[in-house]
N, C-alpha and C positions, 0 to 999 in steps of 0.2 A: 731514600735512597733510590739508585738506580742500579742496576746488573747490566751487565752486557758481555755477550761474547765475543773475543776477537776474532775476527774473519782470516789472519793470519794463521796465528799461533793457533787457535781454539782454546785458549785461556779464559777464566771467567775474571771478572774485576764487578768490585760492587763498590760505588763511591756517593758519598753526601751531595744532592742538586738542591742549591736556592731554586725553592717552588717561583718564584717572579722570573727568574733567569729563563726557568723550563717552560713559564708560559708565555714569553713577553722575549726573551732574549736568543740567544747563539749559547748552547754548552757544549762543551768541550771535555770527554775526560782520559786523563794519562790512564795508559793498558798496563798493570800490572805483570806482565808477562814479555810484553817486547819494548814495552818503554816509550810507546809512541802516542801521541798526544790525536786521538779521534773525536771527529766531529759529529755528534750525535742526534745535536736539533739544532736548527737555525729557525728562528719565528721571525726573525727582522730580516732574512735576505740577504746577510752581509757575503756569506760565501756560496761562492761560484765554481761548481765541479767542472774540470776543461779535462775531456779524453784526450792523449794526445796519441797519434797512431802515424807508424812508419811509412816510412817511402813508398813499400810498396801494397801496404793497404791504402794508401789513399789513392795511389794509381789504379785499381782494383776497383777502387770503388767510385771513381773517374770514369770509368770503361765502362762500368754498369750503368752508371747514371745515363751518359752520352747514348748506350744502348734503348733505354727508355724514353728517352727526350724525341728518340728518331721514328721510336713505332706512337709513340701518341701523335707525331705530326702527321703519319702516312693514315691515323684513324682522324685526323681533324679534315683532313684532305676527302672526305668521305662523302 
């Protein structure tokens, strides 16, 4: 049995899980409060989580990255 709390709704869900899937596979649990399938275990590495950023967040990170690379270049010249 696995019990998990949903980060979105705060609801708790308890489900039976195959021990072999828990140890060697990928386990999804459907939340009782929001009905979404949540990935709770991925031993096989099948699921890759990607974080999408807005254009403004991306431009902010590119600007801070260029500032860092410029300071690294000036340190390298010393």
